[in-house]
C-alpha positions as CSV (number, residue, x, y, z in Angstrom):
1,M,0.0,0.0,0.0
2,I,3.0,2.2,0.5
3,E,3.6,2.1,-3.2
4,C,0.0,3.2,-3.9
5,F,0.3,6.2,-1.7
6,K,3.7,7.0,-3.1
7,N,2.3,7.0,-6.7
8,H,-0.6,9.2,-5.5
9,Q,1.7,11.7,-4.0
10,L,4.0,11.8,-7.1
11,R,0.9,11.8,-9.3
12,L,2.1,8.8,-11.3
13,S,-0.6,6.7,-13.1
14,R,0.3,3.1,-12.1
15,F,-1.2,-0.2,-11.3
16,G,0.3,-2.9,-9.1
17,L,-0.6,-6.3,-8.0
18,W,1.3,-8.4,-5.3
19,T,0.1,-11.9,-4.3
20,K,1.7,-14.4,-2.0
21,Q,-0.4,-17.4,-1.1
22,E,-3.7,-16.0,0.5
23,T,-2.3,-12.4,0.9
24,V,-3.2,-9.8,-1.9
25,A,-2.3,-6.3,-2.4
26,V,-3.6,-4.5,-5.4
27,H,-3.6,-0.7,-6.2
28,I,-4.3,1.7,-9.1
29,T,-3.5,5.4,-9.2
30,L,-5.4,7.3,-12.1
31,R,-4.8,10.8,-13.5
32,S,-7.6,12.8,-15.2
33,W,-8.4,16.4,-16.0
34,A,-11.3,18.3,-14.9
35,A,-12.6,21.9,-15.4
36,R,-11.7,24.3,-12.7
37,P,-14.9,26.0,-11.5
38,H,-15.1,29.6,-12.8
39,D,-15.3,31.3,-9.4
40,V,-12.7,29.3,-7.6
41,G,-8.9,29.3,-7.8
42,F,-6.8,26.3,-8.8
43,S,-6.6,23.5,-6.2
44,A,-3.5,22.2,-8.1
45,T,-0.4,23.7,-6.9
46,R,2.2,22.7,-9.5
47,E,2.1,24.7,-12.8
48,D,2.3,21.2,-14.7
49,D,-1.1,20.4,-13.2
50,K,-2.9,23.2,-14.8
51,I,-4.1,23.9,-18.4
52,H,-4.8,27.3,-19.6
53,L,-6.6,27.6,-22.9
54,P,-4.6,29.5,-25.4
55,E,-5.8,33.0,-25.9
56,Y,-6.1,32.8,-29.7
57,L,-8.8,30.0,-29.3
58,V,-11.1,31.9,-27.2
59,R,-13.9,34.0,-28.8
60,K,-14.4,37.4,-27.4
61,H,-17.7,36.9,-25.8
62,H,-16.4,34.1,-23.6
63,R,-13.9,36.4,-21.9
64,T,-14.4,38.0,-18.5
65,R,-14.7,41.8,-18.2
66,D,-10.9,42.1,-17.6
67,G,-10.3,40.1,-20.8
68,K,-9.3,36.8,-19.3
69,V,-10.5,33.4,-20.1
70,N,-12.9,31.6,-17.7
71,V,-12.1,28.0,-18.8
72,D,-9.1,26.2,-17.3
73,A,-8.5,22.5,-16.3
74,E,-6.5,20.9,-13.7
75,L,-5.1,17.4,-13.0
76,R,-7.0,15.3,-10.7
77,V,-5.4,12.1,-9.1
78,S,-7.2,9.3,-7.5
79,S,-5.9,6.1,-5.9
80,I,-7.5,2.8,-5.0
81,G,-5.7,0.3,-2.8
82,L,-6.9,-3.1,-1.6
83,S,-5.0,-5.4,0.7
84,T,-5.7,-8.5,2.8
85,N,-4.3,-10.1,5.9
86,A,-2.1,-13.2,5.9
87,F,-5.1,-15.6,5.8
88,G,-6.8,-13.7,3.0
89,D,-10.1,-13.5,5.1
90,F,-9.9,-9.8,6.0
91,S,-9.6,-7.0,3.3
92,K,-9.2,-3.3,3.6
93,C,-9.9,-0.9,0.8
94,S,-8.6,2.6,0.7
95,V,-9.7,5.2,-1.7
96,V,-8.0,8.6,-2.1
97,T,-10.0,10.9,-4.5
98,D,-11.6,14.2,-4.9
99,L,-13.7,13.0,-7.8
100,L,-16.5,11.5,-5.6
101,T,-18.8,13.4,-3.2
102,E,-19.1,12.6,0.5
103,G,-22.5,11.1,-0.3
104,Q,-21.0,8.9,-3.1
105,I,-18.3,7.7,-0.7
106,E,-20.9,6.8,1.9
107,E,-23.0,4.9,-0.6
108,L,-19.7,3.2,-1.9
109,G,-19.0,2.0,1.7
110,Q,-22.5,0.5,2.1
111,T,-22.4,-1.2,-1.4
112,A,-18.8,-2.5,-0.6
113,Q,-20.1,-3.9,2.7
114,E,-23.0,-5.7,0.9
115,I,-20.6,-7.3,-1.6
116,W,-18.2,-8.5,1.1
117,D,-21.3,-9.9,3.1
118,T,-22.5,-11.7,-0.1
119,F,-19.2,-13.3,-0.8
120,T,-18.1,-14.2,2.7
121,H,-17.1,-17.7,1.6
122,Q,-15.5,-16.4,-1.7
123,P,-13.3,-13.6,-0.4
124,Q,-11.2,-13.5,-3.7
125,T,-14.3,-12.7,-5.7
126,G,-15.6,-10.2,-3.2
127,R,-12.1,-8.3,-3.3
128,L,-12.3,-8.2,-7.1
129,L,-16.0,-7.0,-7.3
130,V,-15.3,-4.3,-4.7
131,F,-12.1,-3.1,-6.5
132,S,-13.9,-3.1,-9.8
133,Y,-16.9,-1.3,-8.4
134,V,-14.6,1.5,-7.0
135,L,-12.8,1.7,-10.2
136,A,-16.1,1.9,-12.1
137,L,-17.3,4.9,-10.0
138,L,-14.2,6.8,-10.6
139,C,-14.1,6.1,-14.2
140,Q,-17.8,7.2,-14.6
141,Q,-17.0,10.5,-12.9
142,M,-14.0,11.0,-15.2
143,V,-16.1,10.5,-18.1
144,V,-18.4,13.2,-16.8
145,D,-15.5,15.5,-16.2
146,Y,-14.0,14.9,-19.7
147,N,-17.5,15.5,-21.2
148,T,-17.9,18.8,-19.4
149,L,-14.4,19.8,-20.5
150,M,-15.1,19.0,-24.2
151,T,-18.5,20.9,-24.0
152,D,-17.0,23.8,-22.5
153,F,-14.0,23.8,-24.9
154,L,-16.2,23.5,-28.0
155,A,-18.6,26.3,-26.8
156,I,-15.7,28.6,-26.1
157,T,-13.7,28.0,-29.2
158,Q,-16.7,27.4,-31.4
159,L,-14.6,24.8,-33.3
160,E,-17.6,22.8,-34.3
161,R,-18.8,25.6,-36.7
162,D,-16.1,28.3,-37.1
163,E,-12.8,28.5,-38.8
164,V,-9.9,28.9,-36.3
165,G,-6.3,29.8,-36.9
166,P,-3.5,30.9,-34.7
167,H,-3.3,34.5,-34.4
168,T,0.4,34.8,-33.3
169,G,1.2,38.2,-34.9
170,H,3.9,36.6,-37.1
171,N,4.3,37.5,-40.8
172,C,3.1,34.0,-41.9
173,Q,-0.3,33.1,-43.3
174,P,-2.6,31.8,-40.5
175,S,-3.7,28.3,-41.2
176,S,-7.4,27.5,-40.8
177,L,-9.4,24.5,-39.8
178,T,-13.0,23.9,-40.6
179,F,-15.2,21.7,-38.6
């Protein structure tokens, strides 16, 4: 589990599986991008974890009063770690994420308990199902975040209906793309 938390802290997307007889440790760290709320500053502290839309892609009516763009994205990192005791009859699942709400986490805990209760005599199956369920919840939220980013990006840049070219101020002809 230390490797899982190390990957989370370093923001590395990694998967790991370790088994020895009945003992199992499995973990995954996932990276994703989400739109930064317009009225909130970045929660990401490193500059590499932030995406600012290039100014030449933004249409004038999508700028704030001071001329800045209101759509930015930031890196989100989520980790799941699951481990068992030496007999394989006790499992612990750790989830570190800001993709799920407090209510979703509580529901996740209830569902995980139901799965473990149902598969009391098949702990390997129960572990796999709990791990898969948590992973599915995170992936579903990532899809929502990516769809929001894409919708906002297309609305701001109007790429789906306009011609866009880089306005760099250089003496070269701007290329244009039509969508």
